[in-house]
Residue, then its C-alpha position, 0 to 999 in steps of 0.5 A: m249919547g243915544y240909548l241903544g237897548y234894554f237893561p237885562e231882565d235880571f238887572l236889579f233897580g233899587v233905592a238906598t237909605a241908611s238907618y240913622q238918616i231916616e229912622g228916628a226913634w233914637n231912644e225908643d224901644g230899648k235902642g242904645e245910643s250911637i256915635w251919631d246920636r252923641f255927635a249930633h247932640t253936641p253943639g256945633n257939629i251939624l251945619d243947621g243944628t239939627t239931629g237925627d232924633v226924628a229924621c224921616d220917622h221911618y221907624h213909625r212910617f215904614a209901611e208908608d215908605v214901602a208903599l212908595m217904593r212899590e209905587l216906584g216899581v223898584r225890585a230892591y231896597r238897600f237899607s242898613i240895620s242900626w247896630p245899637r237898635v239890636l245890640p244896645s251895648g254893641k254886644g251881649a244882650v239882644n234887644e228883641k224889639g229892635l230885631a222885631f222892627y226889621r222883621r216887620l220891615i222885611e215882611k212888608l218888603k216881601e209883600a211888595g215884591i221888593k228884595p231887601v239888601v242889608t248893610l250891616y254897618h252904615w256908620d252908627l257904631p254903638q257909643a258903648l263901644q266907642d267909649r272903649g276905643g271904637w274902631e281903633s280897638e280889637e274889641t270892636v272888631e270882634a263885636f262886629a263879628e258877633y253882631a254879624r252872626l246874630l243878623f245872618a242867623t236871624f234873617k238868613d231865610e229872608v235876606h240874600l244880599w248883604i253888605t258888610h261896611n258902607e264906605p269904610w274910607v269915610v268912617a276912617f278918614i272923615g270920622n277920625y282924621e278930618g273930624r267932620h263925622a262921628p266920632g269927630k276925631r282929628d288924628f291921622q294915625a288913628a284913622l289908619r288904625v281904624a281903616r285896618n280894623l274895618l278891613l279885619a272886621h269885614g273879613l271876620a263877617v265874611r267868614v261868619f257869613r260863609e258858615v251861617n248863610p251859604k245860600g246868600a251873597i255878600g260884599i262890601t261897598l266902597n266910595l270910589s271916584p276917578v282921580h284925574p291930574l289937573t295937568e300932565e305936569q309930573e307933580d300933578r300926576e304924582a299928586a293924583r296917584r297919591f290921592d288915588g292911593y288914599l281914596n281908592r286903592f287903600f281899600l281895593d288893594p287889601l280886599f282883592r290883593g291882601q295888602f295895602p298899596e306899598d307906595m302909600l305905606t312908604f309915603y305915610r312912613k316918610k310922614g311919620f305914620a306907621l301902619e302895620p302890614f297884614t300878616e299872612e293870616e290876616r291877608a287871607l281873612v281880608a281878601q276872601p273872595l267876595d260875591f260882589l263889590g258895591i260902588n257908591y259913585y257921585s263925582r270925580h276928583v281933579v287933583r293938583k300939587g297942593e299943601e295938604p299936610v299929609l297928602e300934599t295934594g289939592e283939589h281943583q274947583n273948575p268954576y265952569v262945570e255944573r255942581s250939585d248942592m254938595g259942591w260935587e262936579v257932575y261927571p256922568r262919564g265917571i260911573y263908566e270910568i270907575v266900573e271899567r277900571v275896577t273890572r280891569e284891575y281887580q276882577p270882581q265877580a259882580i258889581y252893584i252901583t249901591e249909591n248914585g244921586f244928586a243933591f238939589p235944593d228942591t221946593p214944592q210948588d202946587g203940590t209937586v217938585n220939578d227937579e229937572r236937574r236930578v232927572a238929567y243927572l240920573r238919565d246921564h249916569l244911567l246912559w253911561l252905566y248902560q255903556a258899561l254893560e254893553a262893554g261886558y262889565p259885570v254890573k248887576g244893579y243900580f240903587v238911587w240915593s235916595i228914595m227920600d230926602n233925609f238927614e245928610w250927616a254933618f249937613g243936617f237937613s240942609k241937603r236933599f237927595g231924595l226922589v221923594y220930598v219930605d216935609y220934616t215938620t209934617q212928615q208929608r211925602i211928595p214924589k218928585r218928577s225924578f220919582f216918575f222918571y225913574r219909575e218909567v226907566i224901571r218899567r221899560r228897562s230903558i231910558r227914553 
């Protein structure tokens, strides 16, 4: 595929991170414990036995990291605020030192000409709320609205792009059904309750936003993927439809149509799992108009009839395709497919690709990191994203995951997604070849 032109002048090129993955300082300056602090401190939960206690030490090195972003030339930085850093108990007393850290970070970004894009919730729930039921409890839903109000009121003049949740599907199903993420539950019924409450919390936060910060823009970020059947056999096509309902439609439908997909509610009922539909009042809350939809795109899913106890689907692992260090198929066309599908079926006002990136076991040699595969991954995805722009789809920005290597959740420090290599022993930062590739894309607004 050849490149045909230039990204628009107002297209927002950025990079993304999350608080627990980079900040460290897990118990400094009044910060409360998060569910990821508790989860990572529990032996056996993290692949390499590490924790995010120090991570990239961004809490102390943020000025150095913003300087790297300035060198990169990005126009926006998407980061999340640690809920327990600003509200140690999840609600009530505010930790002013926590708020002061984010003020300093935002001011440094402003000096560098970089727009802050803030995610309210990127998975580090205060442990105090988890102890009282976590996202299964209405108390957490209400506490999230209180937390959102605090941040909107504090930063309404500095931040104009807000995201309520990052990947609620992961929070619900990887954290509460598969148990691979905090809080480590393995209960499908609990996961359904969590999914419902996350959507209600999102709706409350949007309502608060409209009251407090009408000049800004607010959306939500979903992890979305094309789902393809392995064959055209009916059982494979039905399995793909179910998996699409589980992964994509289960959050898209409520956000844009006010209700969970009926086929999935029926399917879960047959399996013995109850999920109460939204009331009319709740539908109006959850499906409030959004200013944009954030999409995290990494790969596609190829699905066949399987034996998974709830979905009865299985994923096909083609041994002949390229895969990242996460085991995910490299499928650049998928970024076009998911943008096209979401635009056609749900008509969001705007779309931001809020994460896209490639895990690769990088090794520095002579002070440099030659990550050719990441360069190829980014180039191919940007080419397909440009095709989506040419087709008229409302894509307004693109954020690479991530500016630097970091704590990759249950994989610890064993997976590297960064444009900048981090030596976790010395905290030295080394820009990789992909850093300089992306810098040229931003500078030219084109791919060469």
